[in-house]
N, C-alpha and C positions, 0 to 999 in steps of 0.2 A: 772278113777277108776283103782285100782291096780289089776293085774292078774298075774298068774304064768303059763308059757308055759308047757303044759302037753305032747303033741304029735305032731310031725311034720307030716302033712298030704300030703305034696307035693303041687306043683303049687302055692306057696306063701300063703298057708293056714296053720294055726296052731290051734289045740284045746287048749283053754285057760280056766283055772279054775279061775274065777273072785272071788274077795274077798267078794262079796255079796252072794256067794254060787251057782251061776249059771255057767254052763259050756257053753262057747260060741265058735263059729268058728271064728277065727280071720284072718283078711286079712292083709298081710304085704304091706304097701303102697310103691310106687316106690321110694319115697324120702329116706325111711329107708332101702329098699331092696338093694340099691346100696352102702350104707355106713356102715351098721351094720349087723353083723352075730347074729342071734337069735338061741339059743339052748334050749333044754328041761330043765326046771328048772329055767330059767331066770325070773326075776321079770320085768313086763311090765306095761306101762300105756296104757289103752285101752279106746276107746269111743264106747259105744253100739250104734247100729243103732236105729233110731227113729221108723222105720216101721217094723223091724224084731228084736226082743229082743234077739234072739239066735245067732246073728252075731254082729261083732264089727270090728273096725279098730285099728291097733296097731300104737301108736303115738311115743313111746319112750321105750328104753330098758335101765335098770339100770345096772351099772357095779358093781363088787364085793364090793369095798369100799363104794359105794353109798348105797347098800343094807344093809351093816353093820351099817351105819349111821342111816338109816331109822329104823332098829331094835332097836338100842340104844335109839332113841328118841320116841319109841312106836308108830310109824306110821304103822308098820306091825304087 
């Protein structure tokens, strides 16, 4: 699911506005934390938790050219 980073909460947590209209608390997984910087306003791929719908894991961050491609092709 697509989401947009709203607010950096600290301790590897970010408030994310998902494209289904729900605001979730996202957790930056260790694999991404060591390789990618995430800032407010970035477009992300998130996976909601099965047992707590208000939380999710961040799987991927799109770069600027990738976001433009998604907008041109009506994915966003």
